[in-house]
N, C-alpha and C positions, 0 to 999 in steps of 0.2 A: 865375154860374149863370144862370138865366133870369129875366126879368121884373124886378120892383122889388128893390132891394138890401135886405138884412135890416138890423136895427139894428146888428149887429156890423160889417157891411160899411160901413154908413153912417158909423159912428164912425171906422173906419179911414180912410175917404176924407176925413173932416173933419180928422183929425190930419195926413194927408198934405197936404191943401190948406193948412193953417196953416203947415206946415214949408216946403213948396216948392209954390207955386201952379202952376208949370208942369207938375209931375208929375200933379197932380190933373186939369188940363185934358186932358192926354194920355191918362190912364187913362179918363176919361169919354168921350173922343172915339173910342176904339177899340171896334169892334163885337166881340161875343163870337163866337169861332170855334166852329163845330159840330165835335163829335168826329169823327175820321175813321171812315168806314164800312168794312165788310168787303169791299166791292167792290174797292177799291184794293189791299188786301192779297191778295185772291184773284188779281187780275190780275198782281201782282208774282210770286206763287207759280207761276202758270202760265207766266209768262215764264222764270223760273229753270228750271222743269222742261223746257221746250222747249229751252233752251240746253244743259242737261245731256244730253238725248237727242240733240241734234245733235252734240255733242262726242263722245259714245259712238259714234255712227254713223260719224263721220270716223275715229276711232281704230281701230274694228273693220275698216273698209275698208282702211286702211293696213296693219294687221297681216295681213289676208288676202292682200294683194298681196305682202307680204314673205314669207309662208309659201309661197306659190306659187313665188316666185323661188328660195327655198331648196330646195324640192323639185326644181325643174328643174335646179339645179346638181348635185345628187347624187341619183341615182335610189335609192330605198329597196332594200335587199337582201332584205327580207321583205315579202311581199304576200299577203293573204288573198284568194284568187280567188273562193271560194264558201263559204257556210256553210249547213248543213242541220240544223235541230234535229230530232232523232229523237223525243224525249220531253221532258218538263220538265227532265230531268236529264242527258240525253245528246245529243251533237251530233257531226256529221262536219264536218271542215274540209278544204278543198282549198287548199294553201298553196304558194307559190313562194318558195324561199329560195336565193339565190346561183345562180340559173339552173336549179335542180332543183325538181321538183314532188313534193309528198308528200300523201298522204291520211292525216289524223290523226283519231283518235277521242278525244273528251274527255267526261268524266263527272264528276258531283259526287263529291268525296272521293277522286279518283284523278288521277294525273298523265296528261297527254295521251300517247296511244300512237301510234306510227307503224304504220299498217296496211299501207301500200303506197307504193312509189315509182313515179311515173307518168312517162311520156315527155313531156318539156316541149314538144316540137314538136307532139305530138298534142293536148296541152291547149291550146296557142296556136291551132292550127287549129280546134279545137272552139269556142273563144271567138270567133274571127273569123267562123266560119260562123253562129253564133247571131245575130250582128249586132245592130244597134240597132233593127231592126223589131220584134223580140220579145225578151222576157227569156230569157236562157239557162237551161237546165235543169241542175241539179246532176247528175242522173243521166246526161244526155247528155254532159256534159264528162267525167264519170267513166268512162262506157263507152267513149268514144273515146280517152281518155288512158291507160287501163290497159295496162301493158306485158305483163302475163300475166293471163289471166282467173282469177278466184278459184277456179274449179273445178279448174284444172290445177296449183294450188300444192300443194306437199307439206304434209301436216298439220302444224299448229303453226307455220307460217311466215307471219307477217304477217296472220293472221286476227284477228277480234274476240275479245276475252277475256271 
């Protein structure tokens, strides 16, 4: 411990010196080591954290490349072109499935309903015209892709429920 030895420590050293004098000299010659501080432990912890973060980064980059390669090999047969929330519980979806385009309505507590089938070429043209300069409008794609205007449909066919 620090400073002068206590009586008990002194007695232990005396017995050790009597039994084996070389051990007593070696024990007296060794300086007391200070207890390790928290700085070293914090440094080791930060190093381990940095190593784990670097490993996670490398793994995620690898998986991202693998996912891109898998997508490039087989084009998905289902794609959500656009989503428009109408209220907190209802939404419209413009979906491409197997080369065909559909307008779907979805709401809480009910199955999605097919509202209309749209011309895929018209939808693709509308997507291309919207371009990267500005975000495409759902209504723009819908109005250009509709094969029959909603007003000319017979009652009860493909309308909202």
